[in-house]
Kinemage of the C-alpha trace (Angstrom):
@kinemage 1
@onewidth
@group {chain A} dominant
@subgroup {mainchain}
@vectorlist {calphas} color= white
{ca met a 1} P 52.321 0.604 79.870
{ca ser a 2} L 55.134 -1.404 81.501
{ca arg a 3} L 55.134 -5.200 81.413
{ca ala a 4} L 54.671 -5.386 85.171
{ca trp a 5} L 51.551 -3.282 84.975
{ca lys a 6} L 50.130 -5.368 82.151
{ca lys a 7} L 50.484 -8.275 84.532
{ca trp a 8} L 48.842 -6.191 87.248
{ca ala a 9} L 45.746 -5.573 85.157
{ca ala a 10} L 45.224 -9.286 84.739
{ca ala a 11} L 46.002 -10.014 88.351
{ca ala a 12} L 43.672 -7.332 89.671
{ca gly a 13} L 40.786 -8.845 87.764
{ca ala a 14} L 41.589 -12.442 88.627
{ca ala a 15} L 42.874 -12.198 92.185
{ca val a 16} L 40.752 -14.030 94.711
{ca met a 17} L 39.926 -11.756 97.605
{ca ile a 18} L 40.688 -13.331 100.971
{ca ala a 19} L 38.030 -12.717 103.618
{ca gly a 20} L 38.789 -11.799 107.201
{ca ala a 21} L 40.173 -8.896 109.161
{ca phe a 22} L 43.716 -7.614 108.892
{ca ala a 23} L 45.886 -9.479 111.348
{ca gly a 24} L 48.453 -6.732 112.012
{ca cys a 25} L 52.210 -7.136 111.781
{ca gly a 26} L 52.932 -7.683 115.461
{ca gly a 27} L 56.323 -7.794 117.077
{ca glu a 28} L 57.847 -10.540 114.951
{ca glu a 29} L 58.329 -10.758 111.227
{ca lys a 30} L 55.570 -12.267 109.120
{ca lys a 31} L 55.554 -13.102 105.440
{ca ala a 32} L 53.005 -11.572 103.105
{ca gly a 33} L 51.562 -13.974 100.572
{ca ala a 34} L 52.299 -17.664 100.174
{ca ala a 35} L 55.910 -18.691 99.692
{ca pro a 36} L 56.477 -19.900 96.122
{ca ala a 37} L 56.505 -23.672 95.806
{ca glu a 38} L 58.952 -23.562 92.931
{ca gly a 39} L 60.891 -21.085 90.835
{ca ser a 40} L 62.938 -18.152 91.998
{ca ser a 41} L 61.930 -15.695 94.698
{ca ala a 42} L 63.441 -12.499 96.076
{ca lys a 43} L 63.548 -11.592 99.755
{ca val a 44} L 62.423 -8.031 100.432
{ca gly a 45} L 62.187 -6.462 103.868
{ca phe a 46} L 59.194 -4.294 104.746
{ca ile a 47} L 59.794 -2.080 107.784
{ca thr a 48} L 56.732 -0.262 109.104
{ca ala a 49} L 54.845 0.458 112.332
{ca cys a 50} L 51.549 -1.383 112.685
{ca thr a 51} L 51.444 -0.788 116.430
{ca gly a 52} L 52.254 2.212 118.573
{ca pro a 53} L 51.685 5.877 117.670
{ca gly a 54} L 50.698 6.402 114.060
{ca ala a 55} L 49.666 2.773 113.635
{ca ala a 56} L 46.938 3.770 111.165
{ca tyr a 57} L 49.617 4.701 108.644
{ca gly a 58} L 51.427 1.392 109.072
{ca ile a 59} L 48.295 -0.737 108.957
{ca ser a 60} L 47.261 0.984 105.739
{ca gln a 61} L 50.682 0.305 104.230
{ca lys a 62} L 50.655 -3.320 105.367
{ca glu a 63} L 47.248 -3.978 103.851
{ca ala a 64} L 48.372 -2.622 100.485
{ca val a 65} L 51.710 -4.445 100.561
{ca asp a 66} L 49.993 -7.740 101.346
{ca met a 67} L 47.527 -7.235 98.508
{ca ala a 68} L 50.242 -6.364 95.987
{ca val a 69} L 52.369 -9.366 96.972
{ca glu a 70} L 49.389 -11.700 96.698
{ca glu a 71} L 48.589 -10.383 93.222
{ca ile a 72} L 52.176 -10.650 92.020
{ca asn a 73} L 52.797 -14.112 93.446
{ca ser a 74} L 49.523 -15.528 92.089
{ca asp a 75} L 50.103 -14.196 88.572
{ca pro a 76} L 51.236 -16.983 86.188
{ca ala a 77} L 53.307 -14.449 84.241
{ca thr a 78} L 55.438 -13.590 87.281
{ca lys a 79} L 59.032 -14.764 86.845
{ca val a 80} L 60.299 -13.835 90.300
{ca lys a 81} L 57.982 -14.092 93.272
{ca leu a 82} L 58.302 -11.886 96.342
{ca asp a 83} L 59.200 -13.250 99.750
{ca met a 84} L 58.151 -10.205 101.780
{ca ile a 85} L 59.347 -10.143 105.395
{ca thr a 86} L 57.591 -7.598 107.609
{ca tyr a 87} L 59.104 -5.943 110.684
{ca asp a 88} L 57.033 -3.869 113.136
{ca thr a 89} L 59.042 -0.998 114.660
{ca lys a 90} L 56.192 0.299 116.850
{ca leu a 91} L 57.429 3.733 115.690
{ca val a 92} L 60.531 3.423 117.878
{ca lys a 93} L 63.901 4.385 116.401
{ca thr a 94} L 65.830 1.638 118.154
{ca glu a 95} L 63.342 -0.915 116.826
{ca ala a 96} L 63.873 0.460 113.312
{ca ile a 97} L 67.633 0.080 113.717
{ca asn a 98} L 67.225 -3.496 114.953
{ca ala a 99} L 64.829 -4.310 112.109
{ca met a 100} L 67.206 -2.934 109.487
{ca lys a 101} L 70.137 -4.905 110.896
{ca lys a 102} L 68.090 -8.108 111.083
{ca ala a 103} L 66.768 -7.686 107.551
{ca ile a 104} L 70.232 -7.110 106.092
{ca glu a 105} L 72.483 -9.313 108.205
{ca gln a 106} L 70.266 -12.215 109.258
{ca asp a 107} L 67.462 -12.431 106.716
{ca lys a 108} L 69.746 -11.411 103.817
{ca val a 109} L 67.110 -9.352 102.022
{ca leu a 110} L 67.736 -8.001 98.552
{ca ala a 111} L 66.182 -4.624 99.376
{ca val a 112} L 64.044 -2.854 101.973
{ca ile a 113} L 60.737 -0.981 101.690
{ca gly a 114} L 60.419 1.523 104.562
{ca pro a 115} L 60.887 2.517 107.364
{ca met a 116} L 57.627 4.377 107.839
{ca thr a 117} L 58.766 7.702 109.282
{ca thr a 118} L 61.663 10.043 108.657
{ca gly a 119} L 62.964 9.816 112.226
{ca glu a 120} L 63.181 6.036 111.935
{ca phe a 121} L 64.831 6.332 108.551
{ca phe a 122} L 67.521 8.764 109.677
{ca ala a 123} L 68.336 6.281 112.460
{ca ala a 124} L 68.292 3.117 110.334
{ca gly a 125} L 68.792 4.261 106.734
{ca pro a 126} L 72.568 4.823 106.991
{ca ile a 127} L 72.950 1.154 107.955
{ca ala a 128} L 71.462 0.102 104.631
{ca gln a 129} L 73.497 2.656 102.702
{ca gln a 130} L 76.722 1.405 104.261
{ca ala a 131} L 75.762 -2.203 103.495
{ca gly a 132} L 74.836 -1.412 99.892
{ca val a 133} L 71.171 -2.344 100.316
{ca thr a 134} L 68.474 -0.382 98.498
{ca val a 135} L 65.925 1.400 100.674
{ca phe a 136} L 62.627 2.443 99.073
{ca gly a 137} L 60.725 5.058 101.116
{ca ile a 138} L 56.980 4.941 100.594
{ca ser a 139} L 56.105 7.580 103.205
{ca leu a 140} L 59.293 9.577 103.811
{ca thr a 141} L 58.713 13.252 103.015
{ca ala a 142} L 61.357 15.239 104.931
{ca asp a 143} L 64.307 16.987 103.330
{ca gly a 144} L 67.591 15.126 103.203
{ca val a 145} L 66.270 11.571 102.868
{ca thr a 146} L 67.955 10.658 99.586
{ca glu a 147} L 71.036 12.662 100.562
{ca val a 148} L 71.903 9.807 102.914
{ca gly a 149} L 73.258 7.999 99.875
{ca asp a 150} L 72.796 6.584 96.408
{ca tyr a 151} L 70.987 3.451 97.638
{ca ile a 152} L 68.078 5.541 98.951
{ca phe a 153} L 64.949 6.009 96.798
{ca arg a 154} L 61.410 7.157 97.518
{ca asn a 155} L 58.039 7.547 95.837
{ca ala a 156} L 56.733 9.690 98.717
{ca val a 157} L 56.647 13.287 97.543
{ca pro a 158} L 58.935 15.480 99.697
{ca gly a 159} L 57.252 18.179 101.755
{ca lys a 160} L 59.304 20.827 99.943
{ca leu a 161} L 57.368 19.894 96.782
{ca ala a 162} L 53.958 19.036 98.248
{ca ile a 163} L 53.469 21.864 100.744
{ca pro a 164} L 54.006 24.691 98.222
{ca ile a 165} L 51.347 23.127 95.983
{ca thr a 166} L 48.786 23.228 98.801
{ca val a 167} L 49.756 26.706 99.981
{ca lys a 168} L 49.811 28.300 96.536
{ca lys a 169} L 46.538 26.798 95.411
{ca ala a 170} L 44.903 27.837 98.687
{ca his a 171} L 46.348 31.335 98.373
{ca asp a 172} L 45.154 31.700 94.792
{ca lys a 173} L 41.606 30.829 95.797
{ca leu a 174} L 41.342 32.268 99.312
{ca gly a 175} L 43.675 35.254 99.046
{ca phe a 176} L 44.756 35.060 102.679
{ca lys a 177} L 47.247 37.633 103.995
{ca thr a 178} L 48.165 36.244 107.428
{ca val a 179} L 48.871 32.774 108.784
{ca ala a 180} L 49.666 31.054 112.082
{ca val a 181} L 51.894 27.966 112.080
{ca met a 182} L 51.903 24.994 114.453
{ca tyr a 183} L 54.396 22.122 114.319
{ca ser a 184} L 55.834 19.253 116.356
{ca his a 185} L 59.271 20.244 117.613
{ca asn a 186} L 60.473 16.691 118.406
{ca asn a 187} L 59.747 15.083 115.045
{ca asp a 188} L 62.367 15.292 112.284
{ca met a 189} L 59.873 15.382 109.435
{ca leu a 190} L 57.634 17.994 111.053
{ca val a 191} L 60.521 20.264 112.019
{ca ser a 192} L 61.590 20.088 108.385
{ca glu a 193} L 58.107 20.997 107.190
{ca asn a 194} L 57.884 23.935 109.593
{ca lys a 195} L 61.031 25.303 107.952
{ca ile a 196} L 59.235 25.064 104.624
{ca tyr a 197} L 56.308 27.088 105.991
{ca gln a 198} L 58.635 29.681 107.533
{ca lys a 199} L 60.372 30.260 104.188
{ca leu a 200} L 57.413 29.908 101.850
{ca phe a 201} L 54.835 32.238 103.409
{ca pro a 202} L 57.072 35.363 103.531
{ca glu a 203} L 58.176 34.711 99.950
{ca met a 204} L 54.486 34.842 98.971
{ca gly a 205} L 53.901 38.062 100.881
{ca val a 206} L 51.933 36.298 103.627
{ca glu a 207} L 52.690 37.440 107.167
{ca ile a 208} L 53.295 34.763 109.801
{ca val a 209} L 51.600 36.277 112.856
{ca ala a 210} L 52.308 33.365 115.233
{ca thr a 211} L 54.389 30.211 115.367
{ca glu a 212} L 53.632 27.676 118.088
{ca ser a 213} L 55.155 24.255 118.698
{ca phe a 214} L 54.052 21.088 120.450
{ca ala a 215} L 55.410 17.570 120.948
{ca asp a 216} L 54.282 14.268 119.499
{ca lys a 217} L 51.741 12.623 121.830
{ca asp a 218} L 50.642 15.967 123.326
{ca thr a 219} L 46.907 16.176 123.989
{ca asp a 220} L 46.381 19.732 125.284
{ca phe a 221} L 46.890 22.576 122.812
{ca ser a 222} L 44.922 25.271 124.643
{ca ala a 223} L 47.896 27.529 125.377
{ca gln a 224} L 49.153 27.552 121.792
{ca leu a 225} L 45.691 28.087 120.322
{ca thr a 226} L 44.918 30.923 122.753
{ca lys a 227} L 47.935 32.795 121.417
{ca ile a 228} L 46.965 32.032 117.845
{ca gln a 229} L 43.405 33.184 118.453
{ca ala a 230} L 44.718 36.490 119.755
{ca ala a 231} L 46.793 36.911 116.583
{ca asn a 232} L 43.650 36.287 114.481
{ca pro a 233} L 45.266 34.762 111.354
{ca asp a 234} L 43.386 34.223 108.114
{ca val a 235} L 44.491 30.571 107.960
{ca ile a 236} L 46.283 28.072 110.203
{ca ala a 237} L 49.063 25.831 108.840
{ca ile a 238} L 49.945 22.687 110.777
{ca ala a 239} L 52.841 20.248 110.472
{ca gly a 240} L 51.699 17.224 112.452
{ca phe a 241} L 50.459 13.648 112.392
{ca tyr a 242} L 46.768 12.769 112.394
{ca gln a 243} L 46.559 12.206 116.175
{ca glu a 244} L 47.747 15.668 117.175
{ca gly a 245} L 46.296 17.325 114.078
{ca ser a 246} L 42.790 16.097 114.856
{ca leu a 247} L 42.996 17.308 118.461
{ca ile a 248} L 44.288 20.706 117.370
{ca val a 249} L 41.485 21.375 114.904
{ca lys a 250} L 38.830 20.100 117.320
{ca lys a 251} L 40.044 22.472 120.000
{ca ala a 252} L 40.351 25.360 117.535
{ca arg a 253} L 36.760 24.872 116.401
{ca glu a 254} L 35.583 24.646 120.029
{ca met a 255} L 37.249 28.005 120.633
{ca gly a 256} L 35.338 29.514 117.708
{ca met a 257} L 38.229 29.507 115.246
{ca asn a 258} L 36.848 28.616 111.828
{ca gln a 259} L 39.838 29.410 109.651
{ca pro a 260} L 40.834 27.047 106.832
{ca ile a 261} L 43.491 24.541 107.900
{ca ile a 262} L 46.520 23.853 105.686
{ca gly a 263} L 47.778 20.380 106.511
{ca asn a 264} L 50.834 18.353 105.624
{ca asn a 265} L 51.372 14.744 104.588
{ca gly a 266} L 50.503 13.515 108.087
{ca phe a 267} L 46.873 14.545 107.545
{ca asn a 268} L 46.436 12.156 104.604
{ca ser a 269} L 44.742 9.413 106.599
{ca pro a 270} L 41.063 8.577 107.124
{ca glu a 271} L 41.898 8.546 110.839
{ca tyr a 272} L 42.305 12.332 110.754
{ca ile a 273} L 38.710 12.811 109.639
{ca lys a 274} L 37.473 10.041 111.918
{ca gln a 275} L 39.107 11.534 114.997
{ca ala a 276} L 38.486 15.202 114.183
{ca gly a 277} L 34.886 14.705 113.111
{ca pro a 278} L 33.114 17.793 111.703
{ca ala a 279} L 36.067 19.944 112.823
{ca ala a 280} L 38.101 18.508 109.926
{ca asp a 281} L 35.981 20.366 107.362
{ca gly a 282} L 38.013 23.071 105.674
{ca thr a 283} L 41.317 21.174 105.840
{ca leu a 284} L 43.498 21.250 102.718
{ca val a 285} L 46.282 18.833 101.738
{ca ala a 286} L 48.294 17.923 98.639
{ca thr a 287} L 48.444 14.238 97.758
{ca pro a 288} L 49.438 12.017 94.828
{ca trp a 289} L 46.425 9.786 95.597
{ca asn a 290} L 43.032 10.978 94.451
{ca pro a 291} L 40.318 8.328 94.919
{ca asp a 292} L 38.302 9.960 92.150
{ca arg a 293} L 41.151 9.786 89.604
{ca lys a 294} L 39.680 8.535 86.342
{ca ser a 295} L 42.274 5.913 85.481
{ca glu a 296} L 41.821 2.193 85.038
{ca lys a 297} L 44.583 1.351 87.503
{ca ala a 298} L 43.398 3.714 90.222
{ca gln a 299} L 39.813 2.542 90.094
{ca ala a 300} L 40.704 -1.165 89.848
{ca phe a 301} L 42.958 -0.790 92.891
{ca arg a 302} L 40.300 1.105 94.800
{ca lys a 303} L 37.662 -1.544 94.015
{ca ala a 304} L 39.919 -4.488 94.904
{ca phe a 305} L 41.110 -2.855 98.118
{ca lys a 306} L 37.560 -2.086 99.270
{ca glu a 307} L 36.438 -5.638 98.488
{ca lys a 308} L 39.361 -7.112 100.409
{ca tyr a 309} L 39.432 -4.860 103.468
{ca gly a 310} L 35.999 -3.264 103.619
{ca his a 311} L 37.216 0.344 103.530
{ca glu a 312} L 38.706 2.895 101.158
{ca pro a 313} L 42.470 2.975 100.533
{ca asp a 314} L 44.300 6.135 101.535
{ca gln a 315} L 47.460 7.776 100.231
{ca phe a 316} L 49.679 5.544 102.376
{ca ala a 317} L 48.081 2.421 100.929
{ca ala a 318} L 48.336 3.703 97.360
{ca gln a 319} L 52.015 4.631 97.671
{ca ala a 320} L 52.842 1.310 99.347
{ca tyr a 321} L 51.050 -0.603 96.601
{ca asp a 322} L 52.902 1.267 93.874
{ca gly a 323} L 56.162 0.817 95.765
{ca val a 324} L 55.833 -2.983 95.769
{ca tyr a 325} L 55.050 -3.092 92.054
{ca met a 326} L 57.921 -0.758 91.244
{ca met a 327} L 60.342 -2.813 93.303
{ca his a 328} L 59.129 -6.013 91.658
{ca glu a 329} L 59.529 -4.521 88.204
{ca ala a 330} L 63.122 -3.593 89.030
{ca ile a 331} L 63.850 -7.068 90.448
{ca glu a 332} L 62.605 -8.837 87.332
{ca ala a 333} L 64.360 -6.369 85.029
{ca ser a 334} L 67.625 -6.812 86.931
{ca gly a 335} L 67.611 -10.565 86.387
{ca thr a 336} L 68.864 -11.263 89.907
{ca thr a 337} L 67.500 -12.108 93.338
{ca thr a 338} L 70.799 -11.680 95.197
{ca asp a 339} L 72.895 -8.935 93.558
{ca arg a 340} L 72.042 -5.851 95.609
{ca lys a 341} L 74.017 -3.403 93.467
{ca lys a 342} L 72.477 -4.654 90.235
{ca leu a 343} L 69.024 -4.224 91.735
{ca arg a 344} L 69.888 -0.691 92.842
{ca asp a 345} L 71.212 0.261 89.417
{ca thr a 346} L 68.151 -1.183 87.675
{ca leu a 347} L 65.696 0.621 89.955
{ca ala a 348} L 67.423 3.912 89.175
{ca thr a 349} L 66.690 3.479 85.443
{ca ile a 350} L 62.939 2.896 85.705
{ca lys a 351} L 60.974 5.354 83.580
{ca gly a 352} L 57.418 5.505 82.329
{ca phe a 353} L 56.038 3.665 85.338
{ca glu a 354} L 52.302 4.200 85.753
{ca gly a 355} L 50.792 3.232 89.064
{ca val a 356} L 47.594 3.893 90.955
{ca thr a 357} L 49.008 7.291 91.986
{ca gly a 358} L 49.712 8.202 88.359
{ca lys a 359} L 52.778 8.425 86.140
{ca phe a 360} L 56.087 8.260 87.935
{ca glu a 361} L 59.826 8.436 87.480
{ca phe a 362} L 62.815 9.354 89.641
{ca asp a 363} L 64.657 12.636 89.332
{ca gln a 364} L 68.455 12.811 89.470
{ca asp a 365} L 68.328 12.593 93.276
{ca arg a 366} L 66.045 9.519 93.321
{ca asn a 367} L 63.073 11.604 94.443
{ca pro a 368} L 59.694 11.274 92.704
{ca lys a 369} L 58.609 13.274 89.688
{ca met a 370} L 54.818 13.114 89.603
{ca asp a 371} L 51.648 15.188 89.669
{ca met a 372} L 49.713 15.963 92.834
{ca asp a 373} L 46.153 16.977 93.639
{ca val a 374} L 44.944 19.297 96.396
{ca leu a 375} L 42.030 17.884 98.365
{ca glu a 376} L 39.701 19.498 100.897
{ca val a 377} L 37.591 17.948 103.639
{ca lys a 378} L 33.912 18.676 102.996
{ca asn a 379} L 31.159 16.978 104.968
{ca gly a 380} L 33.627 14.425 106.270
{ca gln a 381} L 35.052 13.449 102.876
{ca trp a 382} L 38.182 14.346 100.914
{ca val a 383} L 37.103 16.064 97.701
{ca pro a 384} L 39.049 17.993 95.033
{ca phe a 385} L 39.764 21.591 96.052
{ca ala a 386} L 38.638 23.596 93.074
């Protein structure tokens, strides 16, 4: 167990839970946790989207980041406290660009956690790479993220690794022979994940009998689903966020289509089940966060999160929480709060990290190497798909 996680165990047990509802991150930056009265601190930017489309993802991340920072900063063993500055992009690329520039040029952060989505990252990430500022992606799953440069890291499992796990496990159990695919055509991440589906299914001997696209924020999927119904696939694979995904499965069920649904990373939110209702049953996803994982860290995090916020953490919370602890471990190990290159080089060497999502290390391309579970929605709950 790493030193930082030994500290975490003590902090998780001793941390005082603050009552009250989550305040949101709003349009201006806010600092998570109390500023240290003395001793050194490191400025870290946190770029997410707590308002606008997909806000459920950003709120979940913000809750976990706040909790991690509070634990770290209240721990007497902490040598370097975190001065976390949050920027709300509202899921707008220009806002992500502005946030990245402000974090780097005005607020002089040591590193950045975020942005939340791949489209925002491809707009703002190159700014950080050019400036020599580490970016840590906690929810970026599209291909090509770390190819932007050697200052880009992520603990979010790329779709090219996660989707095949879901598809192959589903195929082994269900033995399906045909599939229909739906994806958002104006979303970088979801276009990337459609390409994964289009390559993977034929390689497995599964025939793609229909491919239909939609746009983010669409609400009517009748035309696409009518064509899919006529093709009568064994399963339906979707690359979408929870808003569109929930509407698609609700409409499909209304039309009498009861096929299993293979989802992507965008489905890993309680909002998907909340908005889809009973229609969500039969949905499969791969995720590094399993709330039933029998580990001390996972269960302590789950308990503390529920006590603090009154609801279960999801994958986005778990990855954000681990991301803060991993960044903090690298900062303390680097021995600096200002040298951006030294921090980057130290983060790249982290091995043997064990977080609430399990054991973790970076591969040679600064992508995560970790195990994943496949979960299924049954009776409105995510449960292991066995």
